[in-house]
C-alpha positions in Angstrom: -15.9 -5.6 -62.0 -17.5 -4.2 -58.8 -14.9 -2.2 -56.8 -14.1 -3.3 -53.2 -16.4 -1.6 -50.7 -15.0 -1.7 -47.1 -18.2 -0.3 -45.7 -20.1 -3.4 -47.1 -17.7 -5.8 -45.4 -18.0 -4.1 -42.0 -21.8 -3.9 -42.3 -22.1 -7.5 -43.4 -20.0 -8.7 -40.4 -22.2 -6.9 -37.8 -25.6 -7.4 -39.4 -25.6 -11.2 -39.9 -26.9 -11.8 -36.4 -30.5 -10.9 -35.4 -29.1 -9.5 -32.2 -26.4 -7.3 -33.7 -26.0 -5.3 -30.6 -24.0 -8.1 -28.9 -21.2 -8.4 -31.5 -21.0 -4.7 -31.9 -20.7 -4.3 -28.1 -17.9 -6.9 -28.1 -16.2 -5.3 -31.0 -16.2 -1.9 -29.2 -14.6 -3.5 -26.1 -12.0 -5.4 -28.1 -11.1 -2.2 -30.1 -10.8 -0.1 -27.0 -8.6 -2.7 -25.2 -6.4 -3.4 -28.2 -5.8 0.2 -29.3 -5.7 1.6 -25.8 -3.1 -0.9 -24.5 -0.9 -0.6 -27.6 -0.9 3.2 -27.4 -0.4 3.0 -23.7 2.8 1.0 -24.4 3.9 3.6 -26.9 3.4 6.4 -24.2 5.5 4.5 -21.7 8.3 4.1 -24.3 8.3 7.9 -24.8 8.2 8.5 -21.0 4.6 9.6 -20.8 1.7 8.3 -18.7 0.0 5.1 -20.0 -3.5 6.6 -19.6 -2.7 9.3 -22.2 -2.4 6.5 -24.8 -5.8 5.1 -23.7 -7.3 8.5 -24.0 -5.8 9.1 -27.4 -7.1 5.7 -28.4 -10.6 6.9 -27.8 -9.9 10.0 -29.9 -8.5 7.9 -32.8 -11.5 5.6 -32.9 -13.9 8.4 -32.2 -15.4 11.1 -34.4 -12.2 13.1 -34.6 -10.2 10.5 -36.6 -12.2 7.4 -37.5 -15.4 9.4 -37.9 -13.8 11.6 -40.5 -11.6 9.0 -42.3 -14.2 6.2 -42.4 -17.6 7.5 -41.4 -19.5 4.4 -42.3 -17.3 2.1 -40.1 -17.6 4.6 -37.2 -21.4 4.7 -37.6 -21.6 0.9 -37.5 -19.1 0.4 -34.6 -20.5 3.2 -32.5 -24.2 3.5 -33.5 -26.1 6.5 -32.2 -28.7 4.4 -30.5 -29.8 4.7 -26.8 -29.4 0.9 -26.1 -25.8 0.7 -27.3 -24.8 3.9 -25.6 -26.3 2.7 -22.3 -24.4 -0.6 -22.5 -20.9 1.0 -23.0 -21.7 3.8 -20.6 -22.6 1.3 -18.0 -19.2 -0.3 -18.3 -17.6 3.1 -18.2 -19.5 4.1 -15.0 -18.3 0.9 -13.3 -14.8 1.9 -14.6 -15.1 5.2 -12.8 -15.9 3.5 -9.5 -13.1 1.0 -9.9 -10.6 3.7 -10.7 -11.7 5.7 -7.6 -11.5 2.5 -5.5 -7.9 2.0 -6.7 -7.0 5.7 -6.1 -8.3 5.4 -2.5 -6.3 2.2 -1.9 -3.1 4.0 -3.0 -3.9 6.9 -0.7 -1.5 6.6 2.2 -2.5 9.1 4.9 0.7 8.2 6.9 2.6 10.3 4.4 0.3 13.2 5.3 1.2 12.7 8.9 4.8 13.2 8.1 4.4 16.5 6.2 1.3 18.0 7.9 1.9 21.8 7.7 3.6 22.1 4.3 1.2 19.6 2.7 -1.9 21.3 4.2 -0.8 24.8 3.1 0.1 23.6 -0.4 -3.1 21.8 -0.9 -5.4 24.5 0.5 -3.7 27.3 -1.4 -3.5 25.0 -4.5 -7.3 24.5 -4.4 -8.4 28.0 -3.4 -6.5 30.0 -6.1 -7.5 27.8 -9.1 -11.0 27.5 -7.7 -11.3 31.3 -7.8 -9.9 31.4 -11.3 -12.5 28.7 -12.4 -15.4 30.7 -10.9 -14.3 33.8 -12.8 -13.9 31.9 -16.0 -17.3 30.2 -15.5 -19.0 33.6 -15.3 -17.2 34.8 -18.5 -18.0 31.8 -20.6 -20.2 32.3 -23.7 -23.7 30.9 -23.5 -22.9 28.5 -26.4 -20.6 26.5 -24.1 -23.3 26.1 -21.4 -25.9 23.4 -21.4 -28.3 25.7 -19.6 -27.3 29.4 -19.3 -29.7 29.9 -16.4 -27.6 27.4 -14.4 -24.3 29.2 -15.1 -23.4 29.2 -11.3 -23.6 25.4 -11.1 -21.4 25.0 -14.2 -19.0 27.6 -12.8 -18.7 25.8 -9.5 -18.1 22.5 -11.3 -15.5 24.1 -13.6 -13.8 25.7 -10.6 -13.6 22.3 -8.9 -12.2 20.6 -12.0 -9.4 23.2 -12.3 -8.5 22.6 -8.6 -7.8 18.9 -8.6 -4.4 17.3 -9.3 -3.8 13.7 -10.4 -2.0 11.8 -7.7 -1.5 8.9 -10.1 0.5 11.0 -12.6 2.5 12.7 -9.8 3.4 9.3 -8.4 4.3 7.8 -11.8 6.8 10.6 -12.6 8.3 10.6 -9.1 8.9 6.8 -9.4 10.3 7.2 -12.9 12.9 9.7 -11.7 13.6 7.8 -8.5 12.3 10.7 -6.4 9.3 9.2 -4.7 11.0 8.4 -1.4 12.8 11.8 -1.3 11.4 14.3 1.3 10.0 16.5 -1.5 8.6 13.5 -3.3 6.7 12.5 -0.1 5.5 16.1 0.3 4.1 16.1 -3.3 2.3 12.8 -2.6 0.9 14.2 0.7 -0.3 17.4 -1.0 -1.9 15.5 -3.8 -3.6 13.1 -1.4 -5.2 16.1 0.5 -5.9 17.8 -2.8 -7.7 14.7 -4.2 -9.6 14.0 -1.1 -11.0 17.5 -0.8 -11.6 17.6 -4.5 -13.7 14.4 -4.7 -15.8 15.6 -1.8 -16.5 18.9 -3.5 -17.2 17.1 -6.9 -19.6 14.7 -5.1 -21.5 17.5 -3.4 -21.7 19.7 -6.5 -22.9 16.7 -8.5 -25.7 16.3 -6.0 -26.6 20.0 -6.3 -26.6 19.7 -10.1 -29.1 16.9 -9.8 -31.5 19.3 -8.1 -31.3 21.7 -11.0 -31.2 24.8 -8.8 -29.0 26.0 -6.0 -31.2 25.0 -3.1 -29.4 26.1 0.1 -31.5 23.8 2.3 -30.7 20.9 0.1 -27.0 21.9 0.0 -27.0 22.0 3.8 -28.5 18.5 4.1 -26.1 17.2 1.5 -23.1 18.6 3.3 -24.4 17.3 6.6 -25.0 13.9 5.2 -21.5 13.8 3.7 -19.8 14.8 6.9 -21.8 12.1 8.9 -20.9 9.5 6.2 -17.2 10.4 6.3 -17.2 10.6 10.1 -18.7 7.1 10.6 -16.6 5.7 7.8 -13.2 6.8 9.2 -14.2 6.3 12.9 -15.4 2.7 12.6 -14.9 1.7 8.9 -11.3 0.6 9.0 -11.9 -1.8 11.9 -15.1 -3.2 10.3 -13.4 -3.6 6.9 -10.4 -5.4 8.5 -12.6 -7.9 10.4 -14.7 -8.5 7.3 -11.6 -9.2 5.1 -10.1 -11.4 7.7 -13.3 -13.4 8.2 -13.6 -13.8 4.4 -9.9 -14.8 4.0 -10.0 -17.3 6.9 -13.4 -18.8 6.4 -14.3 -19.0 2.8 -12.5 -21.4 0.4 -13.6 -19.7 -2.8 -10.9 -18.3 -5.0 -10.6 -14.4 -5.0 -13.3 -14.2 -2.3 -11.6 -11.2 -0.7 -11.6 -9.4 -4.0 -15.3 -10.1 -4.4 -16.0 -8.7 -0.9 -14.1 -5.5 -1.6 -16.1 -5.0 -4.8 -19.4 -5.6 -3.0 -18.3 -3.1 -0.3 -17.5 -0.5 -3.0 -20.9 -0.8 -4.7 -22.7 -0.7 -1.4 -20.8 2.5 -0.3 -21.5 4.0 -3.7 -25.2 3.4 -3.2 -25.1 5.0 0.2 -23.5 8.2 -1.1 -26.0 8.3 -3.9 -28.8 8.1 -1.3 -27.2 10.9 0.6 -27.4 13.0 -2.5 -23.7 13.1 -3.6 -22.0 11.3 -6.4 -21.2 7.6 -6.1 -17.5 8.4 -6.6 -17.2 9.5 -3.0 -18.4 6.0 -1.8 -15.9 4.3 -4.1 -13.0 6.5 -3.0 -13.8 6.1 0.7 -14.0 2.3 0.3 -10.6 2.4 -1.3 -9.1 4.4 1.6 -10.6 2.0 4.2 -9.5 -1.1 2.3 -6.0 0.3 1.7 -5.5 1.1 5.4 -6.6 -2.3 6.5 -3.8 -4.4 8.0 -5.3 -7.4 6.1 -4.7 -5.8 2.8 -1.8 -7.7 1.5 0.2 -6.9 -1.6 -1.1 -10.0 -3.3 -4.8 -8.9 -2.9 -3.8 -5.3 -4.0 -2.2 -6.6 -7.2 -5.2 -8.8 -8.0 -7.4 -5.7 -7.9 -4.9 -3.6 -9.9 -4.9 -6.2 -12.5 -8.7 -6.1 -13.0 -8.8 -2.3 -13.0 -5.8 -1.5 -15.2 -6.2 -4.5 -17.5 -9.9 -4.0 -18.3 -11.8 -1.0 -16.8 -9.2 1.7 -17.2 -8.6 1.3 -20.9 -12.4 1.1 -21.6 -13.2 4.2 -19.4 -10.5 6.4 -20.9 -11.3 5.2 -24.5 -15.0 6.0 -23.9 -13.9 9.5 -22.6 -11.9 9.9 -25.8 -14.9 9.0 -27.9 -16.7 12.1 -26.6 -13.8 14.3 -27.6 -14.2 16.0 -31.0 -11.0 17.9 -31.9 -12.6 19.3 -35.1 -14.1 22.1 -32.9 -10.5 23.6 -32.7 -10.9 24.6 -36.4 -13.1 27.4 -35.1 -11.0 30.3 -33.9 -13.1 31.0 -30.8 -12.8 27.4 -29.6 -9.1 27.4 -30.2 -8.7 30.6 -28.2 -10.9 29.1 -25.4 -8.7 25.9 -25.3 -5.5 27.9 -25.0 -7.1 30.2 -22.5 -8.3 27.3 -20.4 -4.8 25.7 -20.4 -3.2 29.0 -19.3 -5.8 29.8 -16.6 -5.7 26.3 -15.2 -1.8 26.3 -15.1 -1.6 29.8 -13.7 -4.1 29.1 -10.9 -2.4 25.8 -9.9 1.2 26.9 -10.2 0.6 30.2 -8.3 -1.5 28.7 -5.6 0.8 25.7 -4.9 3.9 28.0 -5.0 2.4 30.3 -2.4 1.3 27.4 -0.2 4.7 25.8 -0.4 6.5 29.1 0.6 4.0 29.4 3.5 5.0 25.9 4.4 8.6 27.0 4.7 10.0 25.4 1.5 12.8 26.8 -0.5 12.2 28.5 -3.8 13.5 25.5 -5.8 11.4 23.1 -3.8 8.3 25.3 -4.1 8.7 25.5 -7.9 9.1 21.7 -8.2 6.1 21.1 -6.0 3.9 23.5 -8.0 5.0 21.9 -11.3 4.2 18.5 -10.0 0.7 19.5 -8.8 -0.2 21.0 -12.2 -0.7 17.6 -13.8 -4.5 16.8 -14.2 -4.4 13.6 -16.1 -6.8 10.8 -15.1 -8.5 12.8 -12.4 -9.5 15.7 -14.7 -10.9 13.3 -17.3 -13.0 11.5 -14.6 -14.3 14.8 -13.3 -15.2 16.0 -16.8 -16.9 12.7 -17.6 -19.1 13.1 -14.5 -20.0 16.7 -15.5 -20.9 15.5 -19.0 -23.0 12.6 -17.7 -25.1 14.8 -15.4 -25.6 17.6 -17.9 -23.4 20.3 -16.4 -21.0 20.4 -19.4 -21.6 20.4 -23.1 -19.7 18.1 -25.5 -17.6 21.0 -26.7 -16.7 22.2 -23.3 -15.9 18.6 -22.3 -13.5 18.4 -25.2 -11.8 21.6 -24.1 -11.3 20.3 -20.5 -9.9 17.0 -21.8 -7.5 19.0 -24.0 -6.4 21.0 -21.0 -5.9 17.8 -19.0 -3.8 16.1 -21.7 -1.7 19.3 -22.3 -0.8 19.9 -18.6 -0.1 16.1 -18.1 2.2 15.9 -21.1 4.1 19.0 -20.1 4.5 18.1 -16.5 7.0 15.2 -16.6 9.9 16.9 -18.5 9.4 20.1 -16.4 9.3 18.2 -13.2 12.5 16.2 -14.1 14.2 19.5 -14.7 13.1 21.0 -11.4 13.9 17.9 -9.3 17.4 17.7 -10.7 18.2 21.0 -9.1 17.3 19.9 -5.5 20.3 18.5 -3.6 20.1 15.5 -1.2 20.5 16.4 2.5 22.4 14.2 4.9 19.4 13.2 7.0 17.5 12.4 3.8 20.4 10.3 2.6 20.4 8.3 5.8 16.7 7.6 5.6 16.9 6.5 2.0 19.7 4.1 2.8 17.6 2.7 5.7 14.6 2.1 3.4 16.9 0.4 0.8 18.2 -1.9 3.5 14.8 -2.7 4.8 13.5 -3.6 1.3 15.9 -6.6 1.3 15.2 -7.8 4.8 12.7 -10.2 6.2 11.2 -8.6 9.3 10.1 -5.3 7.7 8.0 -7.2 5.2 6.1 -9.3 7.8 2.4 -8.4 7.6 0.7 -11.2 9.5 2.0 -13.1 12.5 0.7 -16.3 14.2 1.5 -17.1 17.8 0.9 -20.7 18.8 1.0 -21.3 22.5 -0.3 -23.6 25.2 -0.8 -22.8 28.9 2.7 -23.9 30.0 6.0 -22.1 30.4 7.2 -22.2 26.8 3.7 -21.1 25.6 3.6 -18.1 27.8 7.1 -17.0 27.0 6.4 -17.5 23.2 3.3 -15.3 23.7 5.4 -12.5 25.3 8.1 -12.6 22.7 5.6 -12.8 19.8 3.7 -9.8 21.4 7.0 -7.8 21.6 7.7 -8.6 17.9 4.2 -7.7 16.7 4.1 -4.5 18.8 7.4 -3.4 17.4 6.5 -4.0 13.8 2.8 -3.1 14.2 1.6 -6.1 12.3 -1.6 -8.1 12.6 -1.2 -10.9 15.1 -3.3 -13.9 15.7 -3.0 -16.0 18.9 -3.8 -19.7 18.7 -4.2 -20.7 22.3 -4.2 -24.5 22.7 -6.3 -25.5 25.7 -5.5 -28.6 27.8 -6.3 -29.7 31.4 -3.9 -27.7 33.5 -1.6 -29.4 36.0 0.8 -28.0 38.6 3.2 -26.8 35.9 0.5 -24.9 34.1 0.8 -21.2 34.0 -1.9 -19.3 35.8 -1.8 -16.3 33.5 -3.8 -16.1 30.3 -1.9 -16.4 27.0 -4.0 -13.6 25.5 -3.2 -11.3 28.5 0.6 -12.1 28.0 0.4 -11.1 24.4 -1.6 -7.9 25.1 0.8 -6.8 27.9 3.7 -7.4 25.6 2.0 -5.4 22.7 1.4 -2.5 25.0 4.9 -2.6 26.4 6.4 -2.6 22.9 4.1 0.3 21.9 5.3 2.4 24.7 8.9 1.6 24.0 8.5 2.4 20.3 6.8 5.7 21.1 9.6 6.7 23.4 12.2 5.8 20.7 10.3 7.8 18.0 10.1 10.9 20.3 13.9 11.0 20.4 14.1 11.4 16.7 13.9 15.1 16.0 15.0 15.2 12.4 11.6 14.5 11.0 8.1 13.5 12.1 7.6 9.8 11.9 4.8 8.2 9.9 1.8 7.4 12.0 1.4 3.6 11.8 -1.8 1.9 13.0 -1.3 -0.1 16.2 -0.9 -3.8 16.1 -4.2 -5.7 15.9 -4.7 -8.9 17.9 -7.1 -11.8 17.3 -7.4 -14.7 19.7 -8.5 -18.2 18.8 -8.8 -21.1 21.3 -8.7 -24.7 20.3 -8.9 -28.0 22.2 -7.7 -30.0 19.2 -4.3 -31.7 19.0 -1.6 -29.1 18.4 -0.5 -30.4 15.0 -4.1 -30.5 13.7 -5.1 -27.0 15.1 -1.9 -25.4 13.7 -2.3 -27.1 10.3 -5.8 -25.6 9.9 -4.8 -22.2 11.0 -1.6 -21.7 8.8 -3.7 -22.3 5.7 -5.1 -18.8 6.2 -1.8 -17.3 5.2 0.9 -16.1 7.7 4.3 -14.6 7.1 5.8 -15.9 10.4 4.9 -18.2 13.3 6.0 -18.0 17.0 5.6 -21.4 18.6 5.7 -22.4 22.3 4.4 -25.8 23.3 4.7 -28.1 26.3 6.4 -30.9 24.3 9.1 -28.6 23.0 11.7 -31.0 24.2 11.8 -34.7 24.4 14.5 -37.4 24.8 14.7 -40.2 22.3 16.3 -43.6 22.5 19.8 -42.3 22.2 19.4 -39.9 25.1 19.7 -37.0 22.8 17.3 -34.0 23.1 15.0 -33.4 20.2 12.0 -31.2 19.5 8.6 -32.7 20.1 6.3 -34.2 17.6 3.8 -31.3 17.6 6.6 -28.8 16.7 8.0 -31.2 14.1 4.6 -31.2 12.4 4.4 -27.4 12.5 7.8 -27.1 10.8 6.8 -29.6 8.1 3.5 -27.8 7.4 4.7 -24.1 7.5 7.1 -23.1 4.8 7.9 -19.5 6.0 10.2 -18.6 8.9 9.1 -19.6 12.3 10.4 -19.0 15.8 10.4 -22.0 18.2 10.6 -21.1 21.9 12.0 -23.7 24.3 11.8 -22.5 27.9 14.3 -23.7 30.4 12.6 -22.1 33.4 9.8 -23.8 35.3 7.9 -20.5 35.0 8.1 -18.0 32.3 7.7 -15.3 34.9 11.4 -15.5 35.5 12.0 -13.7 32.2 10.4 -10.3 32.6 9.7 -8.0 29.7 12.0 -5.2 31.1 15.0 -7.5 31.8 15.6 -9.5 28.6 19.3 -10.1 27.8 19.8 -11.7 24.4 22.8 -13.6 23.2 22.9 -13.9 19.4 25.4 -16.2 17.9 25.7 -15.3 14.2 27.1 -16.8 11.0 27.1 -15.7 7.4 24.0 -17.8 6.5 20.6 -16.4 5.5 18.8 -18.0 8.4 21.3 -16.5 10.8 20.6 -13.1 9.3 16.9 -13.6 9.8 17.5 -14.6 13.4 19.4 -11.4 13.9 16.5 -9.4 12.6 14.1 -11.1 14.9 16.4 -10.7 17.9 16.7 -6.9 17.2 12.9 -6.6 16.8 12.3 -8.3 20.2 14.9 -6.2 21.9 13.5 -3.0 20.4 10.1 -3.9 21.9 11.4 -4.2 25.4 14.5 -2.0 25.4 16.5 -5.2 25.8 20.2 -5.8 25.5 21.7 -7.8 22.6 25.2 -9.3 22.4 26.2 -10.6 19.0 28.8 -13.4 19.1 30.7 -14.8 16.2 33.0 -17.8 16.4 35.8 -18.3 13.9 37.9 -21.5 13.6 41.6 -21.1 14.4 44.0 -20.5 11.5 45.8 -23.5 10.1 49.1 -21.9 10.9 49.5 -20.8 14.5 51.8 -18.3 16.2 51.1 -15.4 13.9 49.0 -12.5 15.2 48.4 -11.4 11.6 46.9 -14.7 10.8 44.5 -14.4 13.7 43.4 -11.0 12.5 42.7 -12.3 9.0 40.7 -15.1 10.5 38.6 -12.7 12.5 37.9 -10.3 9.6 34.8 -12.1 8.2 33.3 -12.5 11.6 33.8 -8.8 12.4 32.1 -7.9 9.1 29.1 -9.8 10.3 29.2 -8.1 13.6 29.4 -4.7 11.9 26.3 -5.5 9.9 24.3 -6.5 13.0 25.6 -3.4 14.9 24.3 -1.2 12.1 21.0 -3.0 12.2 20.7 -2.4 15.9 21.6 1.3 15.5 19.0 1.7 12.9 16.3 0.3 15.2 17.7 2.2 18.3 19.0 -1.0 19.9 22.4 -1.1 21.5 24.4 -4.2 20.3 27.5 -5.4 22.0 29.8 -7.5 19.8 32.2 -10.3 20.6 34.5 -12.0 18.0 36.3 -15.2 19.1 38.6 -17.8 17.6 37.6 -21.3 18.9 37.9 -24.8 17.4 34.2 -25.5 18.2 31.4 -23.0 18.7 29.3 -24.9 21.3 31.6 -24.5 24.4 32.3 -20.9 23.5 28.5 -20.1 23.3 27.7 -21.9 26.5 30.5 -20.2 28.3 29.3 -16.8 27.2 25.8 -17.6 28.3 27.0 -18.4 31.8 29.5 -15.5 32.0 27.0 -12.9 30.7 24.0 -14.2 32.6 21.8 -14.1 29.5 18.2 -15.2 29.8 17.5 -15.7 26.0 19.6 -17.4 23.4 18.5 -16.7 19.8 19.7 -19.2 17.2 19.3 -19.2 13.5 18.7 -22.7 12.1 17.9 -24.6 8.9 16.1 -27.9 8.8 18.4 -30.7 7.8 17.2 -33.4 5.4 16.0 -36.6 7.0 12.9 -38.5 8.2 12.6 -36.5 11.4 13.1 -32.9 12.4 16.8 -32.1 12.8 18.5 -28.7 13.0 22.1 -30.0 13.4 24.3 -31.1 16.3 25.2 -27.6 17.4 21.5 -26.6 18.0 20.8 -29.9 19.9 23.9 -29.4 22.1 22.8 -25.9 23.0 19.3 -27.0 23.7 20.5 -29.6 26.1 23.1 -27.6 27.9 22.2 -23.9 27.8 20.9 -22.6 31.2 18.6 -20.0 29.6 15.6 -20.2 27.3 16.2 -20.7 23.6 14.5 -19.2 20.6 15.2 -21.1 17.4 14.5 -19.1 14.3 14.1 -21.6 11.5 13.8 -20.7 7.8 
């Protein structure tokens, strides 16, 4: 009986087709994805980065393991033919660009603005020292590790750059795992890694361009550096605005699914081509695109997650598996190669740890903080593998030296997490840091801090202009992207003379100045530098309900509405909201603010004299109304009075019973007072016991001379729009303008 031959089975499966390259290519992709994702899951379970599993997957299915245990299967799955290599390398090269695009999107330069001096000193020192170590090592390398000994300087420069870069992804992953990413030191680590990565990728791109020339041509180097500086200058001066407008136009105009994702990818490839023409590597174009896209105010979390899914689900496992395929650990059986691997790990770690520690101390950090920062920056991870792959692809590195660099990257990455956990556990939490973390935790569960895109719907009458002003204050405070939908009609004697757009812009500028003044009073730490609110204006002569229905399809988190038919009287002589607003409420499912002006001219309510009365209850829509009122008040340094009305106790005559009845209301007032303090808005609180809330609220409006009443409301079920009898009574009888926040 003929013995079973596994090589025959594998060969038969892949040679039945006349076009065997297609099934082999698919088999390679399937194997990389399957083994890479499974080992990534294993790494996560043992508290290691997922990418290490994907890299180890390449080593397992590569020459080190599969090539030794089952050479025939390895030869069939990964044939040494130019066509097959080009196919898988093409996917891998796209993977590099996608990874750099994602890295750029996750680069938040606002963090750098918070920690300028310490981050800069740490990054520069953390690059200069290991760069010097890499240059020395490159000059001492044996000729056998060099692809071309006469080009030793170029290889040494590339090696020096490789030893200088940290992996921001690995740093962020460990910081998130130990719940340290929002700590001051965690933010400083991210800021340092951002600067480190940005400088490193520029250097890698330039040196790759030099390597393409084959010699160190100083004229060519000067042109390359000049072209790089011009490219970066134009990109960061005008790129963010252009990218934002392009993404907005795509999102608002095209009806194709994932159209924004396609535009981002097209931008990435175009920028990569531009950098290639300049003479630097395409990674710089991809990374710059990621930074510009990530800073765009149109870049929502939904779009970001779509792109992350494509990169992490497909391209990352393939790229790191391909990198692992080029690793042959059998070279470590040679004593010289083993010594070189150990020496490379020690030199790389010494340079990075020493440089970052010195920089951190120069940045006025404590000894414990400097040690933790240096340990965190020593992880190479994905970044080092990408750099080494670029060096291998352009002929700067040999396969053996590539293997040594990957071993160094894996070693420093695996050692970093436990060491960093140990170092971070020794750093206490300061009082100011505790307050900031508590604030961020509170904001995570609130509505207003998560608003990214605002729509202001207004006509040319009193309610429209006032809604424009209040919407502008809200947008200016939160620095969100605002769109003004200005409904044009033939003006009459009641029509406002001022432009709706001018009202919004003046409110935005007013809020910006107020926010700047507030931030200057905070001396505990430098605030993040947020981009200013962006404004787009659209005019429409269509019917209000039709114009709004079209616009809200583009995706908004909140709408401010001010229309002429805000109030109407039905057959029962009761005040109701007009048909246009009713249609808006039915179409829009997120919170909206409906402005009903009681003044003949909105000019009576000036930006610098807004007094807000905020009746609150324990409902979710009342809480959102409170957040909106505080945001508006912050934008104009306005005054807010929070009022809670509790029903009288069933048993009267006991003071203790009244105190018990007021306790829930006072808890609500305490919450809104804390919210105001957090936003630098003074909140006056009033707790009353009354049988019905309407008379008490109206009495307080008259007594306090308030000019804006903010009410939280929920749509009641029925054939027509109905917010409840309390809202309708206040709309009828209040002497001031009313803002209904519906959710």
